[in-house]
Legacy VTK file of the C-alpha trace (Angstrom):
# vtk DataFile Version 3.0
C-alpha trace
ASCII
DATASET POLYDATA
POINTS 738 float
116.684 -133.761 -109.570
115.959 -130.461 -111.373
112.150 -131.034 -111.411
110.392 -129.829 -108.256
106.865 -131.101 -107.501
104.881 -128.654 -105.341
101.940 -129.447 -103.080
99.725 -126.430 -102.507
99.440 -123.012 -104.127
102.576 -122.180 -106.162
102.192 -118.482 -105.313
103.078 -119.225 -101.680
105.726 -121.904 -102.237
107.738 -120.582 -105.165
110.632 -118.149 -104.618
109.324 -114.622 -104.087
111.385 -113.097 -106.920
109.467 -115.094 -109.560
106.656 -113.259 -111.337
103.647 -115.101 -112.776
102.728 -114.172 -116.373
99.736 -114.981 -118.571
100.270 -116.584 -121.953
99.029 -113.487 -123.793
102.025 -111.486 -122.515
104.634 -113.950 -123.805
106.285 -112.461 -126.903
109.097 -113.464 -129.230
112.514 -112.131 -128.293
111.526 -110.971 -124.790
113.510 -111.984 -121.709
111.417 -114.397 -119.623
113.934 -114.828 -116.789
112.473 -114.654 -113.259
108.988 -115.387 -114.622
106.811 -118.469 -114.463
103.742 -119.785 -116.297
101.103 -121.898 -114.555
98.926 -124.441 -116.346
97.485 -127.934 -116.503
99.107 -130.701 -118.544
96.393 -131.558 -121.095
98.619 -133.636 -123.388
101.948 -135.397 -122.925
103.968 -137.355 -125.468
106.131 -140.446 -124.835
109.741 -139.845 -123.833
111.843 -140.320 -126.977
115.405 -139.879 -128.185
116.605 -137.604 -130.961
119.000 -138.783 -133.685
122.000 -137.648 -131.630
120.817 -139.653 -128.612
119.502 -136.681 -126.610
116.329 -137.484 -124.682
113.289 -135.431 -125.649
109.945 -134.891 -123.879
107.005 -132.714 -124.937
103.892 -131.564 -123.075
101.031 -129.169 -123.795
100.079 -126.800 -120.956
96.740 -125.005 -120.733
96.027 -121.930 -118.658
93.302 -121.888 -116.037
89.661 -121.561 -117.142
89.493 -117.905 -116.027
92.363 -116.856 -118.265
91.645 -113.843 -120.474
93.952 -115.069 -123.237
92.382 -116.043 -126.554
94.939 -118.807 -127.150
95.551 -120.453 -123.799
97.801 -123.419 -124.598
101.552 -123.604 -125.018
103.912 -126.379 -126.142
106.795 -127.037 -123.723
109.870 -128.971 -124.889
112.379 -130.621 -122.518
115.804 -132.003 -123.476
118.403 -134.213 -121.869
118.286 -134.970 -118.124
115.387 -132.568 -117.639
113.338 -134.526 -120.205
114.008 -137.775 -118.358
113.043 -136.287 -114.987
109.871 -134.654 -116.316
108.789 -137.823 -118.072
108.747 -139.607 -114.721
106.515 -137.165 -112.866
104.301 -135.432 -115.447
100.992 -136.987 -116.516
98.052 -135.609 -118.441
95.783 -133.613 -116.167
98.102 -133.696 -113.146
101.628 -133.661 -111.781
102.440 -136.933 -109.975
104.712 -136.746 -106.961
107.668 -139.182 -107.112
107.707 -141.872 -104.419
109.880 -144.711 -103.192
107.535 -147.452 -104.453
109.424 -150.296 -106.158
109.096 -150.984 -109.856
107.011 -154.126 -109.281
104.646 -152.221 -107.009
104.300 -149.427 -109.539
103.372 -151.900 -112.259
100.497 -153.195 -110.149
99.286 -149.725 -109.106
98.408 -147.743 -112.270
97.652 -144.065 -111.670
94.536 -142.805 -113.472
94.945 -139.174 -114.537
92.379 -136.706 -113.200
90.862 -134.747 -116.064
89.235 -131.339 -115.956
86.060 -130.933 -118.031
85.079 -127.573 -119.494
81.405 -126.488 -119.651
80.327 -125.537 -123.165
79.693 -121.921 -122.153
83.352 -121.523 -121.092
85.005 -122.529 -124.364
87.696 -120.294 -125.881
89.157 -120.109 -129.353
92.493 -121.893 -129.721
92.182 -124.152 -126.671
92.317 -127.930 -126.342
89.768 -129.165 -123.833
87.909 -132.154 -122.412
84.113 -132.125 -122.735
80.919 -133.904 -121.772
77.690 -133.336 -123.693
74.366 -134.771 -124.806
73.948 -135.380 -128.549
71.439 -132.981 -130.105
72.235 -133.841 -133.744
74.711 -136.090 -135.540
75.698 -137.429 -138.931
76.846 -141.072 -139.049
80.435 -141.459 -140.279
80.908 -141.027 -144.025
83.883 -141.004 -146.383
85.383 -137.522 -146.691
87.169 -136.146 -149.750
90.340 -137.968 -148.763
90.671 -141.411 -147.181
89.417 -140.391 -143.738
85.974 -140.955 -142.313
84.105 -137.893 -141.090
81.362 -137.538 -138.494
79.536 -134.384 -137.433
77.949 -134.123 -133.992
76.273 -131.246 -132.143
76.284 -131.526 -128.369
74.680 -129.505 -125.554
75.020 -129.428 -121.790
73.330 -127.839 -118.780
74.594 -124.404 -119.858
72.209 -124.635 -122.862
75.142 -123.830 -125.165
75.615 -126.043 -128.197
78.881 -127.043 -129.867
79.164 -128.557 -133.344
82.171 -130.860 -133.767
83.627 -132.113 -137.045
85.587 -135.298 -136.402
87.991 -137.042 -138.796
89.816 -140.358 -138.515
91.177 -142.914 -140.943
89.839 -145.655 -138.655
86.032 -145.828 -138.645
85.970 -147.461 -135.200
87.901 -144.541 -133.693
84.999 -142.141 -134.254
82.264 -141.807 -131.590
79.767 -144.675 -131.673
76.632 -142.543 -131.597
73.369 -144.344 -132.309
70.643 -141.828 -131.500
69.804 -138.335 -130.316
70.285 -138.087 -126.557
73.400 -140.269 -126.348
76.073 -138.896 -124.005
79.607 -138.328 -125.321
82.923 -137.640 -123.644
85.579 -135.980 -125.789
89.187 -135.742 -124.649
91.676 -133.321 -126.188
89.361 -131.726 -128.744
90.481 -128.493 -130.414
88.217 -125.459 -130.123
88.178 -122.808 -132.816
85.912 -119.856 -133.537
84.209 -119.582 -136.918
81.531 -117.010 -137.814
81.348 -116.009 -134.140
80.533 -119.572 -133.066
82.739 -122.121 -131.369
83.476 -125.359 -133.205
85.257 -128.537 -132.198
87.711 -130.438 -134.411
89.862 -133.498 -133.905
93.553 -133.165 -133.249
96.471 -135.169 -131.921
95.425 -137.346 -129.004
91.665 -136.995 -129.545
89.646 -139.770 -127.898
85.977 -140.346 -127.187
83.556 -142.437 -125.168
79.830 -142.727 -125.879
77.081 -143.751 -123.453
73.406 -144.579 -123.825
71.442 -141.464 -122.921
68.467 -143.328 -121.429
67.894 -142.509 -117.759
68.570 -145.613 -115.670
70.339 -147.539 -118.461
73.645 -149.248 -117.588
76.606 -146.883 -117.910
78.751 -148.846 -120.331
81.132 -146.880 -122.572
81.191 -147.547 -126.311
84.757 -147.327 -127.578
87.279 -149.234 -129.646
90.072 -148.186 -127.278
91.424 -150.821 -124.905
92.840 -148.265 -122.471
90.812 -145.487 -120.922
90.009 -144.179 -117.455
86.539 -143.677 -116.036
85.835 -142.509 -112.500
82.840 -142.550 -110.151
82.718 -138.762 -110.434
82.301 -139.066 -114.197
79.525 -141.618 -113.697
77.709 -138.958 -111.680
78.288 -136.465 -114.516
76.652 -138.845 -117.009
73.647 -139.463 -114.759
73.143 -135.708 -114.322
73.399 -135.133 -118.084
70.889 -137.922 -118.760
68.386 -136.396 -116.332
68.875 -132.925 -117.745
68.582 -134.119 -121.373
65.383 -136.037 -120.619
63.722 -132.779 -119.565
65.402 -130.298 -121.903
66.266 -132.210 -125.071
63.906 -133.793 -127.557
65.474 -137.255 -127.578
62.690 -138.873 -129.591
63.844 -139.027 -133.197
61.593 -139.673 -136.213
61.708 -143.445 -135.669
59.097 -145.777 -137.135
58.360 -149.435 -137.672
57.666 -150.714 -141.171
54.107 -151.271 -140.014
53.744 -147.524 -139.435
55.257 -146.059 -142.592
53.290 -143.791 -144.901
54.225 -142.265 -148.270
56.258 -139.031 -148.203
57.781 -139.772 -144.802
61.347 -139.291 -143.527
62.172 -141.538 -140.579
64.849 -143.635 -138.849
64.525 -147.415 -139.192
66.075 -150.089 -136.982
66.169 -153.349 -138.950
68.084 -156.471 -139.939
69.809 -156.905 -143.296
68.839 -160.154 -145.029
70.045 -159.478 -148.572
71.992 -157.015 -150.702
72.935 -156.497 -154.338
74.690 -153.941 -156.532
72.300 -152.215 -158.938
74.641 -149.816 -160.712
77.615 -147.620 -159.910
75.574 -145.017 -158.021
72.971 -147.157 -156.214
72.835 -150.301 -154.093
69.976 -152.526 -152.914
69.404 -153.504 -149.277
66.687 -156.017 -148.333
65.675 -155.510 -144.701
62.935 -156.421 -142.221
61.988 -155.474 -138.660
59.388 -158.148 -137.908
56.431 -155.943 -138.892
54.609 -155.657 -142.196
54.406 -152.528 -144.334
50.687 -151.588 -144.660
51.170 -150.557 -148.300
52.353 -152.578 -151.302
56.104 -151.974 -151.611
58.286 -152.000 -154.686
60.529 -154.863 -155.659
63.828 -153.825 -157.215
64.725 -156.290 -159.949
68.262 -157.663 -159.884
69.834 -160.812 -161.247
69.516 -163.674 -158.778
73.229 -164.335 -159.095
73.932 -160.745 -157.956
71.846 -161.085 -154.781
73.848 -161.906 -151.661
71.989 -163.592 -148.798
70.138 -166.771 -147.839
67.703 -167.238 -150.759
65.498 -169.588 -148.710
65.219 -167.063 -145.867
64.565 -164.194 -148.298
61.706 -166.177 -149.844
60.399 -167.104 -146.403
60.342 -163.428 -145.336
59.141 -162.104 -148.712
55.982 -160.514 -147.255
57.908 -158.754 -144.481
60.987 -157.611 -146.414
61.207 -154.169 -148.029
63.702 -153.135 -150.704
65.721 -149.994 -150.022
67.836 -148.259 -152.647
70.793 -146.305 -151.282
72.606 -143.776 -153.452
75.917 -142.026 -154.060
78.130 -141.616 -150.993
76.279 -144.358 -149.055
77.038 -147.056 -151.636
80.548 -147.852 -150.391
79.325 -148.462 -146.845
76.315 -150.460 -148.087
78.635 -152.797 -149.997
80.638 -153.485 -146.829
77.600 -154.438 -144.706
77.375 -158.070 -143.620
74.139 -159.922 -144.259
72.526 -160.632 -140.905
73.809 -157.449 -139.249
71.477 -155.035 -137.507
71.252 -151.515 -138.897
69.870 -148.130 -138.077
69.137 -146.223 -141.288
68.742 -142.482 -140.716
66.459 -140.162 -142.725
65.027 -142.953 -144.868
62.519 -141.583 -147.398
59.273 -143.214 -148.521
57.503 -141.990 -151.635
54.397 -143.143 -153.503
54.504 -144.180 -157.143
52.350 -145.953 -159.692
53.154 -148.919 -161.871
53.642 -147.825 -165.481
51.503 -150.634 -166.866
48.857 -150.311 -164.100
48.299 -146.572 -163.337
45.591 -147.365 -160.786
47.951 -149.463 -158.663
50.243 -147.532 -156.316
53.105 -148.734 -154.176
55.669 -147.330 -151.743
59.354 -146.876 -152.598
62.134 -146.684 -149.993
65.143 -144.418 -150.694
68.253 -143.387 -148.818
69.290 -140.382 -150.896
72.851 -139.198 -151.356
74.481 -136.634 -149.079
74.481 -136.339 -145.316
71.810 -133.665 -144.857
69.564 -134.184 -141.806
71.942 -136.852 -140.510
71.279 -139.166 -143.466
73.321 -142.368 -143.299
73.658 -145.940 -142.026
74.986 -147.259 -138.707
75.715 -150.888 -137.823
74.399 -151.659 -134.312
76.136 -154.208 -132.073
74.082 -157.165 -130.893
74.351 -155.992 -127.274
72.602 -152.731 -128.143
69.328 -152.464 -126.141
67.316 -151.657 -129.284
68.786 -154.690 -131.069
67.981 -156.968 -128.141
64.391 -155.725 -128.182
64.189 -156.145 -131.975
65.559 -159.698 -131.877
63.106 -160.676 -129.156
60.228 -159.360 -131.258
61.470 -161.075 -134.429
61.676 -164.395 -132.591
57.988 -164.059 -131.707
56.835 -163.469 -135.307
54.744 -166.315 -136.800
56.356 -166.696 -140.227
53.892 -169.378 -141.311
50.964 -167.043 -140.753
52.769 -164.313 -142.660
53.374 -166.608 -145.624
49.713 -167.624 -145.812
48.551 -164.041 -146.155
49.303 -163.748 -149.860
48.390 -160.134 -150.396
48.753 -157.529 -153.092
52.325 -156.875 -151.945
53.510 -160.339 -152.994
51.614 -162.273 -155.674
49.742 -159.567 -157.582
52.461 -156.936 -157.415
55.094 -159.446 -158.463
53.086 -159.933 -161.635
52.468 -156.230 -162.186
56.107 -155.264 -161.686
57.650 -158.241 -163.462
58.161 -156.278 -166.674
59.549 -153.182 -164.961
63.277 -152.555 -164.895
65.310 -150.688 -162.354
65.839 -147.888 -164.852
62.159 -146.931 -164.694
62.411 -146.624 -160.928
65.638 -144.670 -161.182
64.072 -142.218 -163.620
61.157 -141.629 -161.271
63.613 -141.011 -158.426
65.175 -138.251 -160.449
61.949 -136.315 -161.114
62.463 -134.084 -158.075
64.608 -131.082 -158.931
67.994 -130.697 -157.245
67.637 -126.900 -157.360
65.091 -124.498 -155.885
63.642 -121.265 -157.297
63.674 -118.291 -154.919
61.406 -115.893 -156.825
59.192 -115.370 -159.906
57.066 -118.444 -159.167
54.419 -117.128 -161.571
56.572 -117.893 -164.611
55.824 -121.089 -166.560
58.466 -123.463 -167.893
59.798 -122.637 -171.355
61.474 -125.164 -173.645
65.093 -124.407 -174.556
64.420 -124.534 -178.301
61.814 -121.784 -177.811
64.318 -119.675 -175.851
66.974 -120.106 -178.547
64.572 -118.662 -181.122
63.224 -115.785 -178.995
64.125 -112.109 -178.914
66.524 -110.632 -176.335
66.425 -109.649 -173.478
63.932 -111.845 -171.625
63.596 -113.927 -168.453
62.602 -117.592 -168.426
61.865 -120.452 -166.091
63.321 -123.729 -167.383
63.597 -127.381 -166.397
66.708 -128.998 -167.815
69.642 -131.281 -167.080
73.251 -130.251 -166.555
75.119 -131.990 -169.366
78.574 -130.493 -168.694
80.142 -127.666 -166.734
83.381 -125.671 -166.741
85.818 -125.382 -165.098
86.162 -129.011 -164.055
88.677 -128.001 -161.380
86.164 -126.251 -159.152
88.646 -124.022 -157.317
89.318 -122.332 -160.672
85.727 -121.046 -160.690
86.545 -118.483 -157.974
87.344 -115.046 -159.455
87.653 -111.440 -158.274
85.014 -109.012 -159.523
84.809 -105.216 -159.517
81.210 -104.031 -159.383
82.225 -100.545 -160.565
83.966 -101.388 -163.843
82.511 -104.940 -164.178
85.977 -106.419 -164.633
86.930 -109.992 -163.686
90.381 -111.197 -162.750
92.065 -114.303 -161.392
92.767 -114.553 -157.671
96.510 -113.785 -157.284
98.793 -116.586 -156.226
100.258 -116.562 -152.721
103.770 -116.803 -154.177
103.287 -113.430 -155.899
102.296 -111.855 -152.585
105.346 -113.385 -150.894
107.669 -111.866 -153.538
106.115 -108.424 -152.970
106.583 -108.791 -149.215
110.200 -109.913 -149.545
110.943 -106.994 -151.844
109.517 -104.592 -149.242
111.453 -106.346 -146.467
114.711 -105.435 -148.190
114.206 -101.862 -146.971
114.579 -101.269 -143.247
111.609 -99.712 -141.401
111.884 -95.948 -140.960
111.921 -95.216 -137.186
110.746 -91.655 -137.893
107.234 -92.918 -138.657
107.024 -95.253 -135.658
104.488 -94.525 -132.923
101.798 -91.891 -133.276
98.656 -90.755 -131.516
96.676 -93.596 -133.075
99.146 -96.517 -133.221
102.038 -97.956 -131.208
105.024 -99.555 -132.930
107.309 -102.462 -132.041
110.362 -103.615 -134.003
111.922 -107.095 -133.892
115.203 -108.347 -135.332
115.025 -111.684 -137.178
117.754 -114.215 -136.459
120.047 -115.601 -139.195
118.260 -113.601 -141.902
120.662 -110.761 -142.498
119.359 -108.754 -139.520
116.017 -108.214 -141.229
113.674 -106.116 -139.105
109.918 -106.514 -138.698
107.839 -103.536 -137.612
104.321 -104.081 -136.245
102.097 -101.046 -135.681
99.186 -101.645 -133.273
96.200 -99.377 -134.000
94.669 -97.931 -130.798
91.187 -96.814 -129.806
90.862 -93.914 -127.325
94.656 -94.131 -126.997
94.332 -97.677 -125.643
95.275 -100.986 -127.197
92.492 -103.540 -127.660
92.529 -107.304 -127.197
94.407 -109.026 -130.064
91.219 -110.589 -131.441
89.798 -107.055 -131.849
92.982 -105.335 -133.044
94.038 -104.058 -136.463
97.800 -104.135 -137.008
99.967 -102.801 -139.824
102.998 -104.957 -140.648
106.184 -103.965 -142.433
109.071 -106.282 -143.300
107.295 -109.575 -142.611
107.317 -112.594 -144.909
104.136 -114.371 -145.962
104.766 -117.125 -143.409
105.154 -114.590 -140.611
102.060 -112.614 -141.620
100.004 -115.806 -141.728
101.053 -116.553 -138.153
100.049 -113.063 -137.061
96.671 -113.407 -138.805
95.790 -116.282 -136.498
96.180 -113.949 -133.544
94.966 -110.525 -134.680
91.651 -109.574 -136.264
92.994 -107.649 -139.283
96.392 -107.052 -140.892
97.339 -104.333 -143.393
100.725 -104.875 -145.112
102.584 -101.551 -145.386
105.943 -100.023 -146.305
107.516 -96.875 -144.886
108.576 -93.732 -146.738
110.480 -90.738 -145.368
107.232 -89.119 -144.247
104.715 -91.885 -143.506
103.534 -95.443 -143.808
101.843 -96.368 -147.078
99.944 -99.262 -148.612
101.620 -101.720 -150.940
100.779 -101.927 -154.609
97.241 -103.287 -155.131
98.709 -106.429 -156.704
98.914 -107.449 -153.053
95.909 -107.670 -150.716
95.232 -104.427 -148.865
93.790 -106.322 -145.902
94.081 -109.817 -144.406
91.274 -111.025 -142.166
91.972 -114.538 -140.928
92.390 -116.694 -144.031
90.533 -114.242 -146.293
92.618 -111.799 -148.341
90.901 -108.629 -149.560
92.020 -107.055 -152.844
91.291 -103.693 -154.478
90.669 -102.737 -158.090
93.696 -100.965 -159.571
91.579 -99.169 -162.160
88.818 -97.860 -159.898
90.648 -97.198 -156.615
91.789 -93.710 -155.637
94.112 -94.493 -152.742
94.342 -92.178 -149.746
97.081 -91.934 -147.133
97.328 -94.441 -144.312
96.500 -91.591 -141.920
92.901 -91.895 -143.110
92.571 -94.946 -140.863
92.801 -92.724 -137.796
89.204 -91.591 -138.373
88.007 -95.184 -137.851
90.240 -95.616 -134.807
88.530 -92.655 -133.134
85.180 -94.456 -133.297
84.398 -97.835 -131.728
86.188 -99.766 -134.476
84.682 -102.960 -135.826
87.283 -103.073 -138.602
84.877 -104.164 -141.312
86.677 -104.608 -144.671
84.174 -102.376 -146.508
84.754 -99.511 -144.039
88.537 -99.912 -144.194
88.383 -99.878 -148.007
86.174 -96.768 -147.975
88.456 -94.626 -145.822
91.531 -95.764 -147.769
89.916 -94.902 -151.116
89.951 -98.498 -152.357
87.282 -100.048 -154.578
87.140 -103.581 -153.134
87.068 -106.644 -155.351
84.475 -109.296 -154.511
85.028 -113.058 -154.598
82.544 -114.689 -157.001
81.866 -118.068 -158.602
81.974 -117.955 -162.417
80.966 -121.182 -164.195
79.515 -122.217 -167.547
76.665 -124.759 -167.457
75.585 -126.603 -170.601
71.862 -127.244 -170.068
69.763 -129.717 -172.070
66.012 -130.394 -171.807
65.643 -132.717 -174.801
64.396 -129.938 -177.124
67.692 -128.116 -177.315
70.847 -127.135 -175.429
72.359 -123.803 -174.427
75.261 -122.487 -172.357
74.233 -120.489 -169.289
76.672 -118.652 -167.053
76.539 -118.881 -163.279
77.756 -115.645 -161.704
77.261 -115.873 -157.956
78.728 -114.737 -154.627
77.354 -117.393 -152.279
73.650 -117.820 -153.046
73.601 -120.710 -155.549
75.866 -123.110 -153.620
75.132 -121.449 -150.252
78.920 -121.376 -149.835
80.902 -118.097 -149.550
83.181 -117.772 -152.573
85.656 -115.863 -150.372
86.282 -118.938 -148.187
86.466 -121.774 -150.712
90.146 -121.390 -151.628
91.291 -121.747 -148.010
88.854 -124.420 -146.790
89.224 -128.055 -147.806
85.849 -128.771 -146.191
84.069 -126.232 -148.405
85.907 -127.500 -151.490
84.755 -131.004 -150.596
81.188 -129.764 -150.133
81.217 -127.971 -153.501
82.615 -131.051 -155.244
79.892 -133.198 -153.671
77.188 -130.787 -154.849
78.487 -130.788 -158.431
78.699 -134.598 -158.396
74.995 -134.663 -157.540
74.022 -132.011 -160.118
76.124 -133.662 -162.832
77.250 -137.189 -161.802
80.346 -138.159 -163.824
79.873 -140.941 -166.368
76.060 -140.704 -166.247
73.906 -140.796 -169.372
71.769 -137.744 -170.107
68.509 -139.620 -169.426
69.696 -140.570 -165.939
70.828 -137.074 -164.897
68.782 -135.189 -162.286
66.556 -132.254 -163.248
67.447 -128.644 -162.499
64.829 -125.923 -162.261
66.399 -122.562 -163.058
65.668 -118.979 -163.932
67.779 -117.714 -166.809
67.904 -114.309 -168.490
69.042 -113.604 -172.032
71.242 -110.612 -172.901
73.634 -109.481 -175.624
77.314 -108.622 -175.559
79.519 -107.161 -178.266
82.037 -109.540 -179.793
83.995 -107.281 -182.079
81.466 -105.950 -184.571
78.901 -108.661 -183.849
76.270 -109.031 -181.149
76.389 -112.321 -179.236
73.443 -113.680 -177.222
74.326 -114.982 -173.756
72.334 -116.526 -170.902
72.790 -116.182 -167.145
71.311 -118.201 -164.241
69.691 -116.134 -161.464
67.415 -116.517 -158.400
68.226 -120.234 -158.186
69.819 -122.170 -155.322
70.874 -125.759 -154.738
68.145 -127.643 -152.863
68.645 -128.061 -149.118
68.301 -131.804 -149.556
71.380 -131.808 -151.803
73.462 -129.711 -149.406
LINES 1 739
738 0 1 2 3 4 5 6 7 8 9 10 11 12 13 14 15 16 17 18 19 20 21 22 23 24 25 26 27 28 29 30 31 32 33 34 35 36 37 38 39 40 41 42 43 44 45 46 47 48 49 50 51 52 53 54 55 56 57 58 59 60 61 62 63 64 65 66 67 68 69 70 71 72 73 74 75 76 77 78 79 80 81 82 83 84 85 86 87 88 89 90 91 92 93 94 95 96 97 98 99 100 101 102 103 104 105 106 107 108 109 110 111 112 113 114 115 116 117 118 119 120 121 122 123 124 125 126 127 128 129 130 131 132 133 134 135 136 137 138 139 140 141 142 143 144 145 146 147 148 149 150 151 152 153 154 155 156 157 158 159 160 161 162 163 164 165 166 167 168 169 170 171 172 173 174 175 176 177 178 179 180 181 182 183 184 185 186 187 188 189 190 191 192 193 194 195 196 197 198 199 200 201 202 203 204 205 206 207 208 209 210 211 212 213 214 215 216 217 218 219 220 221 222 223 224 225 226 227 228 229 230 231 232 233 234 235 236 237 238 239 240 241 242 243 244 245 246 247 248 249 250 251 252 253 254 255 256 257 258 259 260 261 262 263 264 265 266 267 268 269 270 271 272 273 274 275 276 277 278 279 280 281 282 283 284 285 286 287 288 289 290 291 292 293 294 295 296 297 298 299 300 301 302 303 304 305 306 307 308 309 310 311 312 313 314 315 316 317 318 319 320 321 322 323 324 325 326 327 328 329 330 331 332 333 334 335 336 337 338 339 340 341 342 343 344 345 346 347 348 349 350 351 352 353 354 355 356 357 358 359 360 361 362 363 364 365 366 367 368 369 370 371 372 373 374 375 376 377 378 379 380 381 382 383 384 385 386 387 388 389 390 391 392 393 394 395 396 397 398 399 400 401 402 403 404 405 406 407 408 409 410 411 412 413 414 415 416 417 418 419 420 421 422 423 424 425 426 427 428 429 430 431 432 433 434 435 436 437 438 439 440 441 442 443 444 445 446 447 448 449 450 451 452 453 454 455 456 457 458 459 460 461 462 463 464 465 466 467 468 469 470 471 472 473 474 475 476 477 478 479 480 481 482 483 484 485 486 487 488 489 490 491 492 493 494 495 496 497 498 499 500 501 502 503 504 505 506 507 508 509 510 511 512 513 514 515 516 517 518 519 520 521 522 523 524 525 526 527 528 529 530 531 532 533 534 535 536 537 538 539 540 541 542 543 544 545 546 547 548 549 550 551 552 553 554 555 556 557 558 559 560 561 562 563 564 565 566 567 568 569 570 571 572 573 574 575 576 577 578 579 580 581 582 583 584 585 586 587 588 589 590 591 592 593 594 595 596 597 598 599 600 601 602 603 604 605 606 607 608 609 610 611 612 613 614 615 616 617 618 619 620 621 622 623 624 625 626 627 628 629 630 631 632 633 634 635 636 637 638 639 640 641 642 643 644 645 646 647 648 649 650 651 652 653 654 655 656 657 658 659 660 661 662 663 664 665 666 667 668 669 670 671 672 673 674 675 676 677 678 679 680 681 682 683 684 685 686 687 688 689 690 691 692 693 694 695 696 697 698 699 700 701 702 703 704 705 706 707 708 709 710 711 712 713 714 715 716 717 718 719 720 721 722 723 724 725 726 727 728 729 730 731 732 733 734 735 736 737
């Protein structure tokens, strides 16, 4: 058998001529004979057969925790007899030594893999790891832009390092069943990536999770939809230690409240039972709930047709003094519709607000709202009946004297029913929309000005307005991202990636000039591409103090690479400058192409305002401790950088008039960087969600939310005529919307 299983340290048992190498030293085209790589199997795939009948087996190996490599995993593919042999002995987390046990004995003796768990302060970009952590913050699952459900959870451990994980799955039950702050989670095979100098976790192939109650002394019972998982006594000890640590170091008490303890203008989590539900309109849904206690304030009654109300009408009438009506909005509506009457719920970040009856101004009541969005963990979770909080709630509900409750006919039932009988849902909905969905960041001394007054006023001036967003352009939000030159005030479209690829391929037609390879401030390597007409790729590694830096800190200059190849390199190196070679030197490409690539962000220069210098100018930065900031690179190369901006046209209406105001913003208004939107589906989804809240499609003007904005008037020349324009400034989307 060609697979050898080794007991003990491989350094002492492997042939002496073999040399161990780290993953960071493996390079394309290099001879790896007489070398070996050591790692742990963190993921293995079932043994399969290719179309031609050849057996195929794949594993993912991860280097040891003390590896200095940034990306410390590698895919290993086995074919033929070797695939069959490896499939018999390799398991996730370990290598299993073959034995002479019979097939029947093996079937009755399953081997549980031994997993290695990484502390949160030892995480590295590009790795796939197993984790334990206590939940510090979470968002219940919600529908993402596509068909998947998404959940966001921030975990911490004894290292006091936190990790925020964004988890996607088409199956709602496959996401972690987190019910409250302090729950303990176990994540297997979660991808780690670095973003804005912070580690993040994302789901990938093979991701799995278990969740445990975080209460010290509670039974250790995993919550999972999976029917096959391993759980050892050692892991039980890990959970107990995390529980004890979290109890002392983590604020596990969320803003929970009983209905008997609610006050106006409160945000809290409510554990309750659903007794009725009804659709109100396309963007809101009614839930009738109770928790066995009575709200101390009169509460609103949302009017719906009796035929639209789902639930036991007799029970609803019986509990009428204990039930409260909750309106849920926007992205929560789909989940609310799917809830089963009788189920137990935990509603997160529920909002109470005080209002007055229109026909009785002296009579106030409390409204219950679950606003749209997922800010502050807002959402709904269905709790199983074996949940400790549900068991406690059911026991309390069983002790409630319903007859006594019915006899106490208070203001919240008889009198308010009469007062509110002539009110429609629309009046409630309008009151819900009085809060502005935008926030002013300056000039608070200015008073609101009506739009018809602004339209008849002299220019230029600044105004504070309160209006509704009737329409906006462009409707395809990614088209709002432009490139702007602050020197000549020009705007241009962001070039297409296909145009950049054509420029690169044109440059690749010319072979690199070896005369300009290697210098005092960069080292050069040249690779031949296979089956591509012997095309050569030259990579020039910029040095500091005549030494090469780690890849994540290194600037490289690439000649002859295609767009696909450069994108691969950008995942590994901090910055990339595409270049071509002349007889004397390297030089930048035409500014139709980006002059710098930093991760997924491409930096462009203004053709009109740039005064390009030679590539040798970079050597002055290499002499210092280089941080390779795009602005510094542009400065030494004589490039006037273009900035990514949002450019949109808002049609605002306050009932007195309407005007078009331009939004010209880098990242302040949406609190989203314009430079990252085009390459991030998550940010595009977030921007789309924000615009759906600011201007819900298919909504009448009266039902639209209010925007508070600062706008300034100015004039521009349109041929021989002066045209008055308006621009939004010092305004941001409210945190509650984001």
